[in-house]
mmCIF file of the N, C-alpha and C atoms, coordinates in Angstrom:
data_MODEL
# 
_entry.id   MODEL 
# 
loop_
_atom_site.group_PDB 
_atom_site.id 
_atom_site.type_symbol 
_atom_site.label_atom_id 
_atom_site.label_alt_id 
_atom_site.label_comp_id 
_atom_site.label_asym_id 
_atom_site.label_entity_id 
_atom_site.label_seq_id 
_atom_site.pdbx_PDB_ins_code 
_atom_site.Cartn_x 
_atom_site.Cartn_y 
_atom_site.Cartn_z 
_atom_site.occupancy 
_atom_site.B_iso_or_equiv 
_atom_site.pdbx_formal_charge 
_atom_site.auth_seq_id 
_atom_site.auth_comp_id 
_atom_site.auth_asym_id 
_atom_site.auth_atom_id 
_atom_site.pdbx_PDB_model_num 
ATOM 1   N N  . UNK A 1 1  ? 13.667  9.384   15.736 1.00 0.00 ? 1  UNK A N  1 
ATOM 2   C CA . UNK A 1 1  ? 12.225  9.517   15.886 1.00 0.00 ? 1  UNK A CA 1 
ATOM 3   C C  . UNK A 1 1  ? 11.530  8.868   14.688 1.00 0.00 ? 1  UNK A C  1 
ATOM 4   N N  . UNK A 1 2  ? 10.568  8.018   14.975 1.00 0.00 ? 2  UNK A N  1 
ATOM 5   C CA . UNK A 1 2  ? 9.818   7.355   13.916 1.00 0.00 ? 2  UNK A CA 1 
ATOM 6   C C  . UNK A 1 2  ? 8.836   8.309   13.261 1.00 0.00 ? 2  UNK A C  1 
ATOM 7   N N  . UNK A 1 3  ? 8.694   8.151   11.969 1.00 0.00 ? 3  UNK A N  1 
ATOM 8   C CA . UNK A 1 3  ? 7.740   8.956   11.222 1.00 0.00 ? 3  UNK A CA 1 
ATOM 9   C C  . UNK A 1 3  ? 6.321   8.531   11.604 1.00 0.00 ? 3  UNK A C  1 
ATOM 10  N N  . UNK A 1 4  ? 5.428   9.493   11.846 1.00 0.00 ? 4  UNK A N  1 
ATOM 11  C CA . UNK A 1 4  ? 4.062   9.195   12.282 1.00 0.00 ? 4  UNK A CA 1 
ATOM 12  C C  . UNK A 1 4  ? 3.042   9.252   11.155 1.00 0.00 ? 4  UNK A C  1 
ATOM 13  N N  . UNK A 1 5  ? 3.283   10.098  10.170 1.00 0.00 ? 5  UNK A N  1 
ATOM 14  C CA . UNK A 1 5  ? 2.335   10.317  9.084  1.00 0.00 ? 5  UNK A CA 1 
ATOM 15  C C  . UNK A 1 5  ? 3.009   9.964   7.759  1.00 0.00 ? 5  UNK A C  1 
ATOM 16  N N  . UNK A 1 6  ? 2.284   9.223   6.923  1.00 0.00 ? 6  UNK A N  1 
ATOM 17  C CA . UNK A 1 6  ? 2.805   8.815   5.624  1.00 0.00 ? 6  UNK A CA 1 
ATOM 18  C C  . UNK A 1 6  ? 1.936   9.349   4.501  1.00 0.00 ? 6  UNK A C  1 
ATOM 19  N N  . UNK A 1 7  ? 2.558   9.660   3.376  1.00 0.00 ? 7  UNK A N  1 
ATOM 20  C CA . UNK A 1 7  ? 1.843   10.057  2.165  1.00 0.00 ? 7  UNK A CA 1 
ATOM 21  C C  . UNK A 1 7  ? 1.512   8.794   1.363  1.00 0.00 ? 7  UNK A C  1 
ATOM 22  N N  . UNK A 1 8  ? 0.777   8.956   0.281  1.00 0.00 ? 8  UNK A N  1 
ATOM 23  C CA . UNK A 1 8  ? 0.426   7.810   -0.563 1.00 0.00 ? 8  UNK A CA 1 
ATOM 24  C C  . UNK A 1 8  ? 1.680   7.104   -1.088 1.00 0.00 ? 8  UNK A C  1 
ATOM 25  N N  . UNK A 1 9  ? 2.647   7.811   -1.681 1.00 0.00 ? 9  UNK A N  1 
ATOM 26  C CA . UNK A 1 9  ? 3.842   7.096   -2.165 1.00 0.00 ? 9  UNK A CA 1 
ATOM 27  C C  . UNK A 1 9  ? 4.618   6.394   -1.039 1.00 0.00 ? 9  UNK A C  1 
ATOM 28  N N  . UNK A 1 10 ? 4.664   7.014   0.128  1.00 0.00 ? 10 UNK A N  1 
ATOM 29  C CA . UNK A 1 10 ? 5.387   6.410   1.245  1.00 0.00 ? 10 UNK A CA 1 
ATOM 30  C C  . UNK A 1 10 ? 4.700   5.140   1.745  1.00 0.00 ? 10 UNK A C  1 
ATOM 31  N N  . UNK A 1 11 ? 3.376   5.175   1.871  1.00 0.00 ? 11 UNK A N  1 
ATOM 32  C CA . UNK A 1 11 ? 2.652   3.995   2.359  1.00 0.00 ? 11 UNK A CA 1 
ATOM 33  C C  . UNK A 1 11 ? 2.683   2.890   1.306  1.00 0.00 ? 11 UNK A C  1 
ATOM 34  N N  . UNK A 1 12 ? 2.657   3.265   0.037  1.00 0.00 ? 12 UNK A N  1 
ATOM 35  C CA . UNK A 1 12 ? 2.754   2.276   -1.038 1.00 0.00 ? 12 UNK A CA 1 
ATOM 36  C C  . UNK A 1 12 ? 4.089   1.535   -0.951 1.00 0.00 ? 12 UNK A C  1 
ATOM 37  N N  . UNK A 1 13 ? 5.154   2.279   -0.743 1.00 0.00 ? 13 UNK A N  1 
ATOM 38  C CA . UNK A 1 13 ? 6.485   1.662   -0.620 1.00 0.00 ? 13 UNK A CA 1 
ATOM 39  C C  . UNK A 1 13 ? 6.550   0.782   0.624  1.00 0.00 ? 13 UNK A C  1 
ATOM 40  N N  . UNK A 1 14 ? 6.016   1.268   1.729  1.00 0.00 ? 14 UNK A N  1 
ATOM 41  C CA . UNK A 1 14 ? 6.026   0.523   2.985  1.00 0.00 ? 14 UNK A CA 1 
ATOM 42  C C  . UNK A 1 14 ? 5.268   -0.798  2.858  1.00 0.00 ? 14 UNK A C  1 
ATOM 43  N N  . UNK A 1 15 ? 4.137   -0.785  2.143  1.00 0.00 ? 15 UNK A N  1 
ATOM 44  C CA . UNK A 1 15 ? 3.302   -1.976  1.991  1.00 0.00 ? 15 UNK A CA 1 
ATOM 45  C C  . UNK A 1 15 ? 3.640   -2.785  0.738  1.00 0.00 ? 15 UNK A C  1 
ATOM 46  N N  . UNK A 1 16 ? 4.630   -2.310  -0.021 1.00 0.00 ? 16 UNK A N  1 
ATOM 47  C CA . UNK A 1 16 ? 5.055   -2.971  -1.254 1.00 0.00 ? 16 UNK A CA 1 
ATOM 48  C C  . UNK A 1 16 ? 3.892   -3.082  -2.249 1.00 0.00 ? 16 UNK A C  1 
ATOM 49  N N  . UNK A 1 17 ? 3.158   -1.976  -2.402 1.00 0.00 ? 17 UNK A N  1 
ATOM 50  C CA . UNK A 1 17 ? 2.045   -1.880  -3.340 1.00 0.00 ? 17 UNK A CA 1 
ATOM 51  C C  . UNK A 1 17 ? 2.269   -0.674  -4.241 1.00 0.00 ? 17 UNK A C  1 
ATOM 52  N N  . UNK A 1 18 ? 1.551   -0.612  -5.339 1.00 0.00 ? 18 UNK A N  1 
ATOM 53  C CA . UNK A 1 18 ? 1.658   0.556   -6.215 1.00 0.00 ? 18 UNK A CA 1 
ATOM 54  C C  . UNK A 1 18 ? 0.816   1.703   -5.652 1.00 0.00 ? 18 UNK A C  1 
ATOM 55  N N  . UNK A 1 19 ? 1.133   2.911   -6.071 1.00 0.00 ? 19 UNK A N  1 
ATOM 56  C CA . UNK A 1 19 ? 0.335   4.059   -5.636 1.00 0.00 ? 19 UNK A CA 1 
ATOM 57  C C  . UNK A 1 19 ? -1.085  3.936   -6.189 1.00 0.00 ? 19 UNK A C  1 
ATOM 58  N N  . UNK A 1 20 ? -1.231  3.371   -7.392 1.00 0.00 ? 20 UNK A N  1 
ATOM 59  C CA . UNK A 1 20 ? -2.563  3.178   -7.973 1.00 0.00 ? 20 UNK A CA 1 
ATOM 60  C C  . UNK A 1 20 ? -3.400  2.257   -7.088 1.00 0.00 ? 20 UNK A C  1 
ATOM 61  N N  . UNK A 1 21 ? -2.778  1.226   -6.543 1.00 0.00 ? 21 UNK A N  1 
ATOM 62  C CA . UNK A 1 21 ? -3.487  0.304   -5.649 1.00 0.00 ? 21 UNK A CA 1 
ATOM 63  C C  . UNK A 1 21 ? -3.915  1.030   -4.382 1.00 0.00 ? 21 UNK A C  1 
ATOM 64  N N  . UNK A 1 22 ? -3.036  1.858   -3.834 1.00 0.00 ? 22 UNK A N  1 
ATOM 65  C CA . UNK A 1 22 ? -3.371  2.604   -2.618 1.00 0.00 ? 22 UNK A CA 1 
ATOM 66  C C  . UNK A 1 22 ? -4.537  3.549   -2.895 1.00 0.00 ? 22 UNK A C  1 
ATOM 67  N N  . UNK A 1 23 ? -4.487  4.283   -4.009 1.00 0.00 ? 23 UNK A N  1 
ATOM 68  C CA . UNK A 1 23 ? -5.594  5.191   -4.343 1.00 0.00 ? 23 UNK A CA 1 
ATOM 69  C C  . UNK A 1 23 ? -6.905  4.414   -4.510 1.00 0.00 ? 23 UNK A C  1 
ATOM 70  N N  . UNK A 1 24 ? -6.844  3.232   -5.112 1.00 0.00 ? 24 UNK A N  1 
ATOM 71  C CA . UNK A 1 24 ? -8.020  2.392   -5.275 1.00 0.00 ? 24 UNK A CA 1 
ATOM 72  C C  . UNK A 1 24 ? -8.553  1.953   -3.915 1.00 0.00 ? 24 UNK A C  1 
ATOM 73  N N  . UNK A 1 25 ? -7.663  1.561   -3.016 1.00 0.00 ? 25 UNK A N  1 
ATOM 74  C CA . UNK A 1 25 ? -8.058  1.145   -1.674 1.00 0.00 ? 25 UNK A CA 1 
ATOM 75  C C  . UNK A 1 25 ? -8.697  2.307   -0.918 1.00 0.00 ? 25 UNK A C  1 
ATOM 76  N N  . UNK A 1 26 ? -8.187  3.515   -1.105 1.00 0.00 ? 26 UNK A N  1 
ATOM 77  C CA . UNK A 1 26 ? -8.759  4.709   -0.471 1.00 0.00 ? 26 UNK A CA 1 
ATOM 78  C C  . UNK A 1 26 ? -10.168 4.947   -1.014 1.00 0.00 ? 26 UNK A C  1 
ATOM 79  N N  . UNK A 1 27 ? -10.316 4.906   -2.340 1.00 0.00 ? 27 UNK A N  1 
ATOM 80  C CA . UNK A 1 27 ? -11.631 5.122   -2.964 1.00 0.00 ? 27 UNK A CA 1 
ATOM 81  C C  . UNK A 1 27 ? -12.665 4.137   -2.452 1.00 0.00 ? 27 UNK A C  1 
ATOM 82  N N  . UNK A 1 28 ? -12.239 2.904   -2.213 1.00 0.00 ? 28 UNK A N  1 
ATOM 83  C CA . UNK A 1 28 ? -13.146 1.848   -1.768 1.00 0.00 ? 28 UNK A CA 1 
ATOM 84  C C  . UNK A 1 28 ? -13.187 1.694   -0.248 1.00 0.00 ? 28 UNK A C  1 
ATOM 85  N N  . UNK A 1 29 ? -12.583 2.636   0.466  1.00 0.00 ? 29 UNK A N  1 
ATOM 86  C CA . UNK A 1 29 ? -12.525 2.600   1.933  1.00 0.00 ? 29 UNK A CA 1 
ATOM 87  C C  . UNK A 1 29 ? -11.981 1.276   2.465  1.00 0.00 ? 29 UNK A C  1 
ATOM 88  N N  . UNK A 1 30 ? -10.953 0.764   1.823  1.00 0.00 ? 30 UNK A N  1 
ATOM 89  C CA . UNK A 1 30 ? -10.337 -0.498  2.226  1.00 0.00 ? 30 UNK A CA 1 
ATOM 90  C C  . UNK A 1 30 ? -9.110  -0.295  3.109  1.00 0.00 ? 30 UNK A C  1 
ATOM 91  N N  . UNK A 1 31 ? -8.692  0.936   3.280  1.00 0.00 ? 31 UNK A N  1 
ATOM 92  C CA . UNK A 1 31 ? -7.523  1.255   4.094  1.00 0.00 ? 31 UNK A CA 1 
ATOM 93  C C  . UNK A 1 31 ? -7.846  2.522   4.890  1.00 0.00 ? 31 UNK A C  1 
ATOM 94  N N  . UNK A 1 32 ? -7.470  2.558   6.161  1.00 0.00 ? 32 UNK A N  1 
ATOM 95  C CA . UNK A 1 32 ? -7.774  3.763   6.953  1.00 0.00 ? 32 UNK A CA 1 
ATOM 96  C C  . UNK A 1 32 ? -6.881  4.940   6.541  1.00 0.00 ? 32 UNK A C  1 
ATOM 97  N N  . UNK A 1 33 ? -7.500  6.083   6.326  1.00 0.00 ? 33 UNK A N  1 
ATOM 98  C CA . UNK A 1 33 ? -6.770  7.284   5.918  1.00 0.00 ? 33 UNK A CA 1 
ATOM 99  C C  . UNK A 1 33 ? -7.487  8.521   6.435  1.00 0.00 ? 33 UNK A C  1 
ATOM 100 N N  . UNK A 1 34 ? -6.813  9.637   6.350  1.00 0.00 ? 34 UNK A N  1 
ATOM 101 C CA . UNK A 1 34 ? -7.396  10.941  6.672  1.00 0.00 ? 34 UNK A CA 1 
ATOM 102 C C  . UNK A 1 34 ? -7.024  11.898  5.560  1.00 0.00 ? 34 UNK A C  1 
ATOM 103 N N  . UNK A 1 35 ? -7.784  12.964  5.453  1.00 0.00 ? 35 UNK A N  1 
ATOM 104 C CA . UNK A 1 35 ? -7.429  14.045  4.534  1.00 0.00 ? 35 UNK A CA 1 
ATOM 105 C C  . UNK A 1 35 ? -6.924  15.208  5.370  1.00 0.00 ? 35 UNK A C  1 
ATOM 106 N N  . UNK A 1 36 ? -5.749  15.674  5.035  1.00 0.00 ? 36 UNK A N  1 
ATOM 107 C CA . UNK A 1 36 ? -5.114  16.769  5.743  1.00 0.00 ? 36 UNK A CA 1 
ATOM 108 C C  . UNK A 1 36 ? -4.826  17.868  4.732  1.00 0.00 ? 36 UNK A C  1 
ATOM 109 N N  . UNK A 1 37 ? -5.601  18.940  4.804  1.00 0.00 ? 37 UNK A N  1 
ATOM 110 C CA . UNK A 1 37 ? -5.486  20.044  3.841  1.00 0.00 ? 37 UNK A CA 1 
ATOM 111 C C  . UNK A 1 37 ? -5.601  19.549  2.410  1.00 0.00 ? 37 UNK A C  1 
ATOM 112 N N  . UNK A 1 38 ? -6.520  18.615  2.197  1.00 0.00 ? 38 UNK A N  1 
ATOM 113 C CA . UNK A 1 38 ? -6.774  18.097  0.860  1.00 0.00 ? 38 UNK A CA 1 
ATOM 114 C C  . UNK A 1 38 ? -5.881  16.948  0.430  1.00 0.00 ? 38 UNK A C  1 
ATOM 115 N N  . UNK A 1 39 ? -4.890  16.593  1.252  1.00 0.00 ? 39 UNK A N  1 
ATOM 116 C CA . UNK A 1 39 ? -3.983  15.491  0.915  1.00 0.00 ? 39 UNK A CA 1 
ATOM 117 C C  . UNK A 1 39 ? -4.368  14.250  1.694  1.00 0.00 ? 39 UNK A C  1 
ATOM 118 N N  . UNK A 1 40 ? -4.244  13.106  1.051  1.00 0.00 ? 40 UNK A N  1 
ATOM 119 C CA . UNK A 1 40 ? -4.505  11.827  1.709  1.00 0.00 ? 40 UNK A CA 1 
ATOM 120 C C  . UNK A 1 40 ? -3.264  11.447  2.504  1.00 0.00 ? 40 UNK A C  1 
ATOM 121 N N  . UNK A 1 41 ? -3.463  11.162  3.789  1.00 0.00 ? 41 UNK A N  1 
ATOM 122 C CA . UNK A 1 41 ? -2.349  10.760  4.648  1.00 0.00 ? 41 UNK A CA 1 
ATOM 123 C C  . UNK A 1 41 ? -2.754  9.551   5.486  1.00 0.00 ? 41 UNK A C  1 
ATOM 124 N N  . UNK A 1 42 ? -1.749  8.867   6.006  1.00 0.00 ? 42 UNK A N  1 
ATOM 125 C CA . UNK A 1 42 ? -1.951  7.652   6.779  1.00 0.00 ? 42 UNK A CA 1 
ATOM 126 C C  . UNK A 1 42 ? -1.183  7.764   8.086  1.00 0.00 ? 42 UNK A C  1 
ATOM 127 N N  . UNK A 1 43 ? -1.837  7.441   9.196  1.00 0.00 ? 43 UNK A N  1 
ATOM 128 C CA . UNK A 1 43 ? -1.234  7.491   10.522 1.00 0.00 ? 43 UNK A CA 1 
ATOM 129 C C  . UNK A 1 43 ? -0.595  6.134   10.810 1.00 0.00 ? 43 UNK A C  1 
ATOM 130 N N  . UNK A 1 44 ? 0.672   6.149   11.201 1.00 0.00 ? 44 UNK A N  1 
ATOM 131 C CA . UNK A 1 44 ? 1.432   4.915   11.415 1.00 0.00 ? 44 UNK A CA 1 
ATOM 132 C C  . UNK A 1 44 ? 0.703   3.938   12.343 1.00 0.00 ? 44 UNK A C  1 
ATOM 133 N N  . UNK A 1 45 ? 0.282   4.393   13.508 1.00 0.00 ? 45 UNK A N  1 
ATOM 134 C CA . UNK A 1 45 ? -0.338  3.504   14.487 1.00 0.00 ? 45 UNK A CA 1 
ATOM 135 C C  . UNK A 1 45 ? -1.636  2.897   13.948 1.00 0.00 ? 45 UNK A C  1 
ATOM 136 N N  . UNK A 1 46 ? -2.431  3.698   13.260 1.00 0.00 ? 46 UNK A N  1 
ATOM 137 C CA . UNK A 1 46 ? -3.687  3.207   12.692 1.00 0.00 ? 46 UNK A CA 1 
ATOM 138 C C  . UNK A 1 46 ? -3.422  2.135   11.645 1.00 0.00 ? 46 UNK A C  1 
ATOM 139 N N  . UNK A 1 47 ? -2.415  2.344   10.810 1.00 0.00 ? 47 UNK A N  1 
ATOM 140 C CA . UNK A 1 47 ? -2.059  1.354   9.790  1.00 0.00 ? 47 UNK A CA 1 
ATOM 141 C C  . UNK A 1 47 ? -1.542  0.071   10.439 1.00 0.00 ? 47 UNK A C  1 
ATOM 142 N N  . UNK A 1 48 ? -0.741  0.196   11.482 1.00 0.00 ? 48 UNK A N  1 
ATOM 143 C CA . UNK A 1 48 ? -0.222  -0.990  12.173 1.00 0.00 ? 48 UNK A CA 1 
ATOM 144 C C  . UNK A 1 48 ? -1.372  -1.811  12.778 1.00 0.00 ? 48 UNK A C  1 
ATOM 145 N N  . UNK A 1 49 ? -2.341  -1.143  13.384 1.00 0.00 ? 49 UNK A N  1 
ATOM 146 C CA . UNK A 1 49 ? -3.505  -1.835  13.944 1.00 0.00 ? 49 UNK A CA 1 
ATOM 147 C C  . UNK A 1 49 ? -4.313  -2.480  12.816 1.00 0.00 ? 49 UNK A C  1 
ATOM 148 N N  . UNK A 1 50 ? -4.527  -1.751  11.737 1.00 0.00 ? 50 UNK A N  1 
ATOM 149 C CA . UNK A 1 50 ? -5.264  -2.272  10.586 1.00 0.00 ? 50 UNK A CA 1 
ATOM 150 C C  . UNK A 1 50 ? -4.604  -3.522  10.022 1.00 0.00 ? 50 UNK A C  1 
ATOM 151 N N  . UNK A 1 51 ? -3.286  -3.510  9.929  1.00 0.00 ? 51 UNK A N  1 
ATOM 152 C CA . UNK A 1 51 ? -2.556  -4.669  9.398  1.00 0.00 ? 51 UNK A CA 1 
ATOM 153 C C  . UNK A 1 51 ? -2.654  -5.870  10.337 1.00 0.00 ? 51 UNK A C  1 
ATOM 154 N N  . UNK A 1 52 ? -2.710  -5.617  11.636 1.00 0.00 ? 52 UNK A N  1 
ATOM 155 C CA . UNK A 1 52 ? -2.735  -6.694  12.627 1.00 0.00 ? 52 UNK A CA 1 
ATOM 156 C C  . UNK A 1 52 ? -4.136  -7.278  12.828 1.00 0.00 ? 52 UNK A C  1 
ATOM 157 N N  . UNK A 1 53 ? -5.158  -6.587  12.343 1.00 0.00 ? 53 UNK A N  1 
ATOM 158 C CA . UNK A 1 53 ? -6.528  -7.029  12.536 1.00 0.00 ? 53 UNK A CA 1 
ATOM 159 C C  . UNK A 1 53 ? -6.915  -8.052  11.475 1.00 0.00 ? 53 UNK A C  1 
ATOM 160 N N  . UNK A 1 54 ? -7.313  -9.260  11.904 1.00 0.00 ? 54 UNK A N  1 
ATOM 161 C CA . UNK A 1 54 ? -7.720  -10.274 10.918 1.00 0.00 ? 54 UNK A CA 1 
ATOM 162 C C  . UNK A 1 54 ? -9.005  -9.866  10.194 1.00 0.00 ? 54 UNK A C  1 
ATOM 163 N N  . UNK A 1 55 ? -9.092  -10.234 8.942  1.00 0.00 ? 55 UNK A N  1 
ATOM 164 C CA . UNK A 1 55 ? -10.302 -9.939  8.170  1.00 0.00 ? 55 UNK A CA 1 
ATOM 165 C C  . UNK A 1 55 ? -11.193 -11.161 8.114  1.00 0.00 ? 55 UNK A C  1 
ATOM 166 N N  . UNK A 1 56 ? -12.444 -10.925 7.903  1.00 0.00 ? 56 UNK A N  1 
ATOM 167 C CA . UNK A 1 56 ? -13.421 -12.037 7.892  1.00 0.00 ? 56 UNK A CA 1 
ATOM 168 C C  . UNK A 1 56 ? -13.387 -12.776 6.576  1.00 0.00 ? 56 UNK A C  1 
# 
């Protein structure tokens, strides 16, 4: 079964970025995320769509 929800360290590893970069992207609303009981989490499908969407 594929993992559906990722934490900041997990998404950083998946995207080959530092956790500091991920936190910066979250602060600047540059990456889709949700807060779950106060923790920042990332939904696999949402991230896959975000990665596939071309930017202007």
